[in-house]
Backbone as CSV, one residue per row, in Angstrom:
resi,resn,N_x,N_y,N_z,CA_x,CA_y,CA_z,C_x,C_y,C_z
1,MET,6.813,105.752,-37.491,5.636,106.024,-36.656,5.445,104.885,-35.672
2,ARG,5.275,105.224,-34.419,5.128,104.208,-33.390,3.655,103.975,-33.090
3,TRP,3.338,102.684,-32.913,1.964,102.301,-32.573,1.870,102.167,-31.063
4,LYS,0.904,102.877,-30.509,0.673,102.790,-29.075,-0.589,101.969,-28.813
5,LEU,-0.456,100.948,-27.997,-1.585,100.082,-27.678,-2.166,100.486,-26.339
6,SER,-3.463,100.501,-26.327,-4.149,100.772,-25.068,-4.018,99.559,-24.162
7,PHE,-4.332,99.756,-22.890,-4.253,98.646,-21.931,-5.197,97.518,-22.328
8,ALA,-6.399,97.864,-22.790,-7.379,96.850,-23.195,-6.887,96.068,-24.399
9,GLN,-6.250,96.779,-25.345,-5.714,96.094,-26.527,-4.598,95.127,-26.143
10,ARG,-3.762,95.554,-25.200,-2.693,94.675,-24.741,-3.241,93.419,-24.066
11,ILE,-4.290,93.608,-23.272,-4.928,92.459,-22.607,-5.479,91.499,-23.640
12,ARG,-6.198,92.043,-24.644,-6.787,91.183,-25.671,-5.712,90.480,-26.498
13,ALA,-4.655,91.189,-26.842,-3.561,90.595,-27.614,-2.872,89.499,-26.811
14,GLY,-2.644,89.783,-25.524,-2.016,88.771,-24.666,-2.878,87.533,-24.530
15,ALA,-4.196,87.735,-24.406,-5.118,86.603,-24.300,-5.115,85.784,-25.588
16,ALA,-5.075,86.472,-26.724,-5.053,85.766,-28.013,-3.768,84.956,-28.166
17,LEU,-2.650,85.539,-27.776,-1.381,84.817,-27.858,-1.366,83.620,-26.908
18,ALA,-1.975,83.776,-25.733,-2.061,82.660,-24.792,-2.883,81.522,-25.381
19,VAL,-3.966,81.878,-26.089,-4.796,80.867,-26.739,-3.984,80.124,-27.794
20,VAL,-3.188,80.871,-28.575,-2.336,80.247,-29.590,-1.333,79.296,-28.929
21,PHE,-0.732,79.732,-27.852,0.251,78.912,-27.133,-0.387,77.625,-26.610
22,LEU,-1.560,77.754,-25.993,-2.258,76.575,-25.466,-2.703,75.643,-26.588
23,LEU,-3.119,76.222,-27.712,-3.541,75.410,-28.855,-2.371,74.588,-29.387
24,ILE,-1.196,75.208,-29.465,-0.018,74.495,-29.959,0.362,73.361,-29.007
25,ILE,0.325,73.631,-27.699,0.652,72.596,-26.719,-0.332,71.439,-26.799
26,ALA,-1.631,71.765,-26.863,-2.659,70.719,-26.921,-2.490,69.863,-28.178
27,THR,-2.207,70.510,-29.300,-2.031,69.771,-30.560,-0.809,68.860,-30.498
28,ASN,0.271,69.360,-29.896,1.479,68.541,-29.769,1.226,67.313,-28.893
29,LEU,0.458,67.501,-27.821,0.137,66.373,-26.946,-0.721,65.343,-27.680
30,ILE,-1.681,65.821,-28.459,-2.550,64.915,-29.228,-1.732,64.162,-30.271
31,ASP,-0.841,64.882,-30.967,0.008,64.240,-31.976,0.924,63.195,-31.340
32,LYS,1.441,63.522,-30.154,2.305,62.585,-29.451,1.544,61.319,-29.095
33,ASN,0.286,61.473,-28.661,-0.538,60.310,-28.324,-0.854,59.486,-29.569
34,HIS,-1.138,60.168,-30.674,-1.404,59.460,-31.936,-0.174,58.687,-32.400
35,PHE,1.009,59.296,-32.256,2.249,58.621,-32.636,2.460,57.371,-31.784
36,ARG,2.156,57.478,-30.490,2.301,56.324,-29.592,1.365,55.200,-30.009
37,ILE,0.119,55.541,-30.369,-0.853,54.529,-30.779,-0.390,53.822,-32.048
38,VAL,0.069,54.603,-33.030,0.535,54.011,-34.294,1.741,53.122,-34.048
39,LYS,2.663,53.566,-33.185,3.855,52.775,-32.871,3.467,51.462,-32.214
40,GLU,2.514,51.508,-31.271,2.056,50.286,-30.606,1.372,49.350,-31.593
41,ASN,0.602,49.923,-32.510,-0.085,49.099,-33.510,0.903,48.410,-34.443
42,LEU,1.945,49.137,-34.847,2.957,48.535,-35.716,3.689,47.412,-34.997
43,THR,3.969,47.628,-33.712,4.622,46.575,-32.918,3.716,45.366,-32.802
44,THR,2.416,45.617,-32.609,1.449,44.526,-32.498,1.365,43.731,-33.794
45,VAL,1.330,44.431,-34.918,1.244,43.753,-36.219,2.447,42.846,-36.422
46,TYR,3.641,43.330,-36.046,4.850,42.524,-36.257,4.953,41.380,-35.257
47,GLU,4.882,41.702,-33.957,5.142,40.696,-32.930,3.971,39.731,-32.731
48,ASP,2.756,40.251,-32.768,1.600,39.421,-32.431,0.837,38.906,-33.640
49,ARG,1.203,39.359,-34.841,0.510,38.879,-36.038,1.470,38.232,-37.032
50,LEU,2.495,38.974,-37.478,3.409,38.403,-38.463,4.219,37.254,-37.869
51,LEU,4.796,37.479,-36.681,5.550,36.406,-36.044,4.639,35.246,-35.658
52,ALA,3.446,35.572,-35.144,2.497,34.526,-34.758,2.098,33.687,-35.974
53,LYS,1.899,34.352,-37.095,1.542,33.627,-38.321,2.687,32.720,-38.757
54,ASN,3.914,33.183,-38.589,5.075,32.356,-38.920,5.149,31.133,-38.004
55,TYR,4.857,31.313,-36.715,4.853,30.184,-35.782,3.802,29.154,-36.190
56,LEU,2.625,29.638,-36.575,1.554,28.732,-36.998,1.954,27.974,-38.265
57,TYR,2.618,28.681,-39.172,3.078,28.028,-40.404,4.069,26.912,-40.087
58,ARG,4.986,27.194,-39.155,5.975,26.177,-38.763,5.286,24.975,-38.122
59,ILE,4.322,25.245,-37.267,3.577,24.150,-36.635,2.857,23.322,-37.690
60,SER,2.222,24.011,-38.636,1.492,23.316,-39.695,2.421,22.428,-40.523
61,ARG,3.606,22.936,-40.854,4.566,22.158,-41.633,5.025,20.918,-40.870
62,HIS,5.262,21.074,-39.570,5.707,19.935,-38.767,4.596,18.905,-38.594
63,VAL,3.364,19.369,-38.479,2.237,18.436,-38.365,2.087,17.650,-39.669
64,GLN,2.252,18.355,-40.811,2.178,17.673,-42.094,3.313,16.655,-42.228
65,GLN,4.482,17.023,-41.748,5.616,16.094,-41.765,5.327,14.886,-40.879
66,LYS,4.720,15.128,-39.750,4.345,14.049,-38.836,3.372,13.087,-39.527
67,LYS,2.438,13.656,-40.277,1.461,12.836,-40.990,2.139,11.956,-42.034
68,GLU,3.103,12.534,-42.749,3.823,11.770,-43.764,4.652,10.657,-43.138
69,VAL,5.269,10.939,-42.007,6.051,9.914,-41.317,5.152,8.786,-40.840
70,LEU,3.983,9.159,-40.328,3.049,8.157,-39.820,2.545,7.259,-40.954
71,GLN,2.377,7.838,-42.131,1.897,7.066,-43.279,2.968,6.143,-43.844
72,SER,4.225,6.403,-43.492,5.291,5.540,-44.000,5.249,4.148,-43.386
73,ALA,4.612,4.046,-42.213,4.391,2.749,-41.538,5.694,2.040,-41.193
74,ASP,6.765,2.793,-41.000,8.046,2.216,-40.580,8.262,2.597,-39.119
75,ASN,7.739,1.788,-38.230,7.738,2.112,-36.812,9.135,2.198,-36.206
76,ASP,10.090,1.445,-36.779,11.434,1.451,-36.215,12.084,2.830,-36.347
77,GLU,11.885,3.472,-37.495,12.504,4.775,-37.731,11.589,5.930,-37.352
78,SER,10.274,5.707,-37.422,9.342,6.808,-37.191,9.328,7.265,-35.743
79,GLY,9.671,6.379,-34.812,9.646,6.754,-33.398,10.545,7.940,-33.101
80,GLU,11.794,7.897,-33.560,12.726,8.985,-33.315,12.312,10.252,-34.058
81,LEU,11.788,10.087,-35.280,11.329,11.244,-36.050,10.171,11.937,-35.352
82,HIS,9.237,11.144,-34.809,8.101,11.726,-34.090,8.574,12.527,-32.885
83,LEU,9.559,12.025,-32.189,10.077,12.742,-31.022,10.694,14.082,-31.432
84,ALA,11.487,14.060,-32.508,12.116,15.295,-32.988,11.063,16.298,-33.467
85,ILE,10.049,15.784,-34.194,8.986,16.662,-34.694,8.173,17.229,-33.534
86,ASN,7.874,16.388,-32.544,7.111,16.852,-31.386,7.852,17.944,-30.626
87,ASP,9.175,17.823,-30.539,9.974,18.855,-29.878,9.874,20.184,-30.627
88,SER,9.938,20.108,-31.944,9.836,21.327,-32.751,8.454,21.956,-32.614
89,ILE,7.424,21.114,-32.663,6.055,21.620,-32.501,5.892,22.283,-31.136
90,GLY,6.412,21.639,-30.101,6.315,22.201,-28.756,7.009,23.552,-28.640
91,MET,8.161,23.684,-29.312,8.899,24.945,-29.272,8.099,26.080,-29.905
92,PHE,7.512,25.816,-31.082,6.742,26.857,-31.758,5.395,27.104,-31.079
93,MET,4.852,26.094,-30.416,3.636,26.305,-29.636,3.911,27.255,-28.470
94,ASP,5.056,27.086,-27.820,5.435,27.974,-26.717,5.646,29.403,-27.213
95,LYS,6.273,29.544,-28.374,6.505,30.873,-28.932,5.182,31.549,-29.288
96,PHE,4.266,30.777,-29.848,2.962,31.346,-30.191,2.213,31.759,-28.933
97,ALA,2.307,30.951,-27.888,1.622,31.257,-26.619,2.158,32.526,-25.983
98,SER,3.415,32.899,-26.289,4.015,34.097,-25.700,3.551,35.385,-26.369
99,THR,2.863,35.278,-27.525,2.338,36.470,-28.188,1.041,36.907,-27.507
100,LYS,0.610,38.119,-27.825,-0.612,38.642,-27.233,-1.816,38.051,-27.962
101,LEU,-2.607,37.239,-27.248,-3.733,36.531,-27.856,-5.056,37.195,-27.485
102,THR,-5.956,37.244,-28.447,-7.303,37.702,-28.150,-8.069,36.578,-27.450
103,GLU,-9.242,36.897,-26.932,-10.035,35.878,-26.233,-10.412,34.739,-27.175
104,ARG,-10.841,35.084,-28.381,-11.219,34.058,-29.361,-10.001,33.235,-29.771
105,GLU,-8.876,33.904,-29.881,-7.631,33.232,-30.249,-7.193,32.257,-29.157
106,SER,-7.332,32.684,-27.899,-6.944,31.833,-26.772,-7.777,30.557,-26.736
107,LEU,-9.072,30.675,-26.983,-9.948,29.506,-26.973,-9.559,28.520,-28.078
108,ARG,-9.289,29.056,-29.268,-8.906,28.182,-30.388,-7.532,27.563,-30.145
109,PHE,-6.630,28.313,-29.518,-5.302,27.784,-29.230,-5.381,26.667,-28.190
110,GLU,-6.259,26.814,-27.209,-6.472,25.748,-26.230,-6.977,24.483,-26.917
111,SER,-7.859,24.661,-27.904,-8.363,23.520,-28.672,-7.219,22.861,-29.444
112,LEU,-6.343,23.681,-30.033,-5.195,23.146,-30.769,-4.295,22.338,-29.838
113,GLN,-4.032,22.857,-28.649,-3.187,22.144,-27.690,-3.782,20.785,-27.321
114,LYS,-5.088,20.757,-27.093,-5.757,19.503,-26.734,-5.709,18.504,-27.888
115,ASN,-5.918,18.976,-29.103,-5.924,18.078,-30.256,-4.525,17.548,-30.568
116,ILE,-3.508,18.378,-30.362,-2.139,17.900,-30.570,-1.779,16.862,-29.510
117,GLN,-2.207,17.095,-28.277,-1.962,16.107,-27.225,-2.677,14.793,-27.535
118,ALA,-3.897,14.889,-28.065,-4.640,13.682,-28.445,-3.930,12.938,-29.568
119,LEU,-3.355,13.703,-30.512,-2.618,13.088,-31.616,-1.365,12.382,-31.099
120,LYS,-0.656,13.020,-30.178,0.543,12.397,-29.604,0.175,11.111,-28.857
121,LYS,-0.919,11.149,-28.137,-1.361,9.969,-27.394,-1.702,8.832,-28.336
122,PHE,-2.352,9.171,-29.444,-2.681,8.163,-30.443,-1.405,7.562,-31.041
123,GLU,-0.424,8.421,-31.329,0.838,7.944,-31.899,1.536,6.973,-30.953
124,ASN,1.607,7.351,-29.693,2.274,6.490,-28.708,1.593,5.134,-28.593
125,THR,0.271,5.171,-28.722,-0.479,3.912,-28.629,-0.313,3.080,-29.886
126,SER,-0.379,3.740,-31.042,-0.351,3.013,-32.317,1.016,2.423,-32.616
127,VAL,2.081,3.098,-32.166,3.427,2.605,-32.466,3.720,1.307,-31.722
128,THR,3.203,1.183,-30.511,3.508,0.017,-29.680,2.395,-1.022,-29.669
129,SER,1.222,-0.639,-30.215,0.079,-1.551,-30.146,0.002,-2.428,-31.395
130,GLU,-0.485,-3.610,-31.216,-0.687,-4.507,-32.354,-2.166,-4.670,-32.672
131,SER,-2.979,-3.746,-32.149,-4.432,-3.851,-32.346,-4.893,-3.268,-33.665
132,ILE,-3.975,-2.567,-34.397,-4.354,-1.995,-35.685,-4.358,-3.092,-36.734
133,THR,-5.479,-3.299,-37.360,-5.631,-4.367,-38.350,-5.298,-3.862,-39.737
134,PRO,-4.968,-4.743,-40.674,-4.667,-4.311,-42.051,-5.811,-3.545,-42.684
135,GLU,-7.080,-3.890,-42.296,-8.220,-3.199,-42.882,-8.334,-1.773,-42.371
136,ALA,-7.679,-1.475,-41.263,-7.738,-0.126,-40.692,-6.316,0.308,-40.356
137,PRO,-5.512,0.711,-41.339,-4.114,1.091,-41.105,-4.009,2.332,-40.234
138,ILE,-2.784,2.590,-39.755,-2.549,3.711,-38.860,-2.951,5.034,-39.493
139,SER,-2.600,5.219,-40.759,-2.884,6.490,-41.413,-4.372,6.787,-41.458
140,THR,-5.198,5.742,-41.613,-6.652,5.930,-41.644,-7.176,6.287,-40.272
141,ASN,-6.695,5.597,-39.243,-7.145,5.867,-37.880,-6.716,7.249,-37.397
142,SER,-5.583,7.729,-37.889,-5.063,9.015,-37.421,-5.691,10.203,-38.134
143,GLU,-6.423,9.955,-39.201,-6.943,11.041,-40.031,-7.806,12.016,-39.234
144,GLN,-8.636,11.503,-38.333,-9.518,12.373,-37.560,-8.717,13.306,-36.650
145,TYR,-7.592,12.816,-36.123,-6.753,13.640,-35.253,-6.073,14.760,-36.047
146,PHE,-5.543,14.403,-37.218,-4.912,15.414,-38.059,-5.932,16.444,-38.554
147,GLU,-7.115,15.976,-38.880,-8.167,16.875,-39.354,-8.513,17.908,-38.284
148,ALA,-8.606,17.476,-37.041,-8.926,18.386,-35.937,-7.813,19.415,-35.747
149,VAL,-6.555,18.975,-35.844,-5.418,19.889,-35.687,-5.397,20.918,-36.806
150,PHE,-5.588,20.476,-38.041,-5.547,21.394,-39.176,-6.719,22.379,-39.144
151,GLN,-7.856,21.963,-38.639,-8.990,22.886,-38.499,-8.659,24.013,-37.523
152,ASP,-8.022,23.658,-36.416,-7.616,24.682,-35.448,-6.578,25.630,-36.057
153,LEU,-5.632,25.075,-36.786,-4.600,25.906,-37.412,-5.211,26.852,-38.446
154,ASP,-6.138,26.342,-39.250,-6.806,27.191,-40.248,-7.564,28.332,-39.577
155,ALA,-8.233,28.009,-38.483,-8.980,29.042,-37.750,-8.037,30.099,-37.179
156,LEU,-6.887,29.676,-36.667,-5.916,30.619,-36.115,-5.279,31.478,-37.214
157,PHE,-5.047,30.885,-38.383,-4.544,31.661,-39.519,-5.547,32.763,-39.885
158,LYS,-6.812,32.405,-39.900,-7.864,33.368,-40.245,-7.915,34.504,-39.229
159,ILE,-7.750,34.172,-37.958,-7.766,35.198,-36.910,-6.596,36.168,-37.097
160,GLN,-5.425,35.648,-37.508,-4.268,36.525,-37.724,-4.586,37.558,-38.797
161,LEU,-5.227,37.133,-39.863,-5.586,38.057,-40.949,-6.590,39.089,-40.476
162,GLU,-7.600,38.640,-39.742,-8.644,39.553,-39.269,-8.086,40.572,-38.278
163,GLU,-7.288,40.098,-37.331,-6.730,41.000,-36.321,-5.706,41.949,-36.938
164,GLY,-4.903,41.445,-37.865,-3.945,42.307,-38.546,-4.641,43.410,-39.318
165,SER,-5.727,43.056,-40.005,-6.512,44.044,-40.751,-7.135,45.068,-39.809
166,ARG,-7.608,44.610,-38.648,-8.234,45.515,-37.677,-7.211,46.516,-37.127
167,VAL,-6.026,46.034,-36.808,-4.989,46.909,-36.252,-4.534,47.940,-37.290
168,ILE,-4.371,47.506,-38.540,-3.969,48.429,-39.600,-5.044,49.477,-39.827
169,SER,-6.305,49.054,-39.797,-7.422,49.991,-39.950,-7.422,51.014,-38.819
170,SER,-7.147,50.559,-37.598,-7.078,51.468,-36.454,-5.947,52.476,-36.619
171,SER,-4.809,52.020,-37.135,-3.674,52.927,-37.363,-4.019,53.968,-38.416
172,ASN,-4.694,53.540,-39.479,-5.092,54.479,-40.534,-6.050,55.542,-40.001
173,GLN,-6.986,55.133,-39.144,-7.921,56.086,-38.557,-7.191,57.088,-37.663
174,THR,-6.198,56.597,-36.918,-5.411,57.486,-36.066,-4.643,58.501,-36.894
175,ILE,-4.054,58.053,-38.003,-3.305,58.959,-38.888,-4.239,59.990,-39.505
176,GLN,-5.420,59.557,-39.923,-6.393,60.477,-40.500,-6.849,61.513,-39.482
177,SER,-7.045,61.078,-38.233,-7.437,62.010,-37.174,-6.338,63.039,-36.937
178,SER,-5.090,62.578,-36.952,-3.957,63.488,-36.752,-3.876,64.504,-37.887
179,ASP,-4.102,64.056,-39.115,-4.088,64.969,-40.267,-5.195,66.011,-40.151
180,LEU,-6.367,65.562,-39.723,-7.506,66.486,-39.578,-7.217,67.534,-38.503
181,ILE,-6.663,67.093,-37.374,-6.343,68.025,-36.293,-5.291,69.036,-36.745
182,THR,-4.318,68.572,-37.524,-3.290,69.482,-38.042,-3.907,70.554,-38.930
183,LYS,-4.839,70.157,-39.784,-5.511,71.123,-40.671,-6.353,72.108,-39.853
184,LEU,-7.044,71.584,-38.832,-7.840,72.465,-37.974,-6.946,73.442,-37.224
185,GLU,-5.776,72.958,-36.797,-4.833,73.819,-36.078,-4.361,74.955,-36.976
186,ILE,-4.029,74.640,-38.225,-3.572,75.670,-39.160,-4.675,76.699,-39.388
187,GLY,-5.907,76.211,-39.579,-7.038,77.120,-39.769,-7.267,77.998,-38.551
188,ALA,-7.178,77.390,-37.362,-7.382,78.155,-36.129,-6.306,79.209,-35.945
189,LEU,-5.053,78.848,-36.267,-3.960,79.814,-36.142,-4.138,80.985,-37.104
190,ILE,-4.627,80.713,-38.307,-4.872,81.797,-39.275,-5.956,82.729,-38.752
191,ILE,-7.044,82.140,-38.234,-8.152,82.950,-37.710,-7.700,83.767,-36.505
192,ILE,-6.957,83.136,-35.593,-6.488,83.840,-34.400,-5.513,84.954,-34.782
193,GLY,-4.650,84.686,-35.760,-3.733,85.723,-36.225,-4.475,86.914,-36.791
194,PHE,-5.532,86.640,-37.537,-6.355,87.716,-38.092,-7.041,88.508,-36.975
195,LEU,-7.531,87.805,-35.968,-8.194,88.467,-34.841,-7.212,89.324,-34.048
196,ILE,-5.970,88.829,-33.905,-4.957,89.616,-33.199,-4.698,90.926,-33.939
197,GLN,-4.639,90.852,-35.266,-4.459,92.075,-36.057,-5.592,93.056,-35.805
198,LEU,-6.816,92.549,-35.758,-7.963,93.416,-35.509,-7.903,94.027,-34.114
199,LEU,-7.555,93.182,-33.136,-7.525,93.660,-31.755,-6.451,94.721,-31.540
200,ILE,-5.332,94.559,-32.251,-4.223,95.494,-32.051,-4.448,96.814,-32.789
201,PHE,-4.875,96.706,-34.029,-4.900,97.913,-34.874,-6.262,98.584,-34.957
202,LEU,-7.302,97.861,-34.481,-8.628,98.480,-34.527,-8.758,99.492,-33.405
203,LYS,-9.142,100.676,-33.730,-9.295,101.705,-32.716,-10.592,101.484,-31.942
204,PRO,-10.554,101.647,-30.630,-11.785,101.490,-29.843,-12.769,102.616,-30.159
205,LEU,-14.030,102.281,-30.096,-15.075,103.274,-30.355,-15.144,104.291,-29.226
206,LYS,-15.302,105.566,-29.620,-15.451,106.596,-28.601,-16.873,106.673,-28.122
207,SER,-17.065,106.784,-26.823,-18.417,106.871,-26.268,-18.890,108.304,-26.293
């Protein structure tokens, strides 16, 4: 038995199918945008948080090494060690600066740069100066400089954790939104399919 559709039924069926087609396209575009956001967030977590945290750790280790060398009070050997350590610190500072920094992060990093420069200036002065008295050894005088550097590093470590958590939270929200849209799409397709059945097989009322 062949089913004959009236012109009005064909129009309604075609309109319903067009709605389904547009819904699928719109959902695919939304999913594509969500995928792009998640991909960017994952890249940010790795390049701007995990790598940045590693750079900060390296800087912290070299600063601690610098402190130990300074406390050794052997100026003949410490000079070359300070130069090598300063080169390493400078390298990791440049790498950290190349990551994407937030406004708060940039301000704290500027403070770190200034405090490290102040520490280097103190070292250059203390190594060649004879003004340091036995009652006030180099390690005691340098403590305030190291304290300032470590405070900046601690603050930057904290920012890495906060920003990493924020980016991961944003990715989770994007994934949840994508899941919700997928469920809504399935529900809409079921409803539209049911309506198409009604439009096709329901006989029009006679006037």
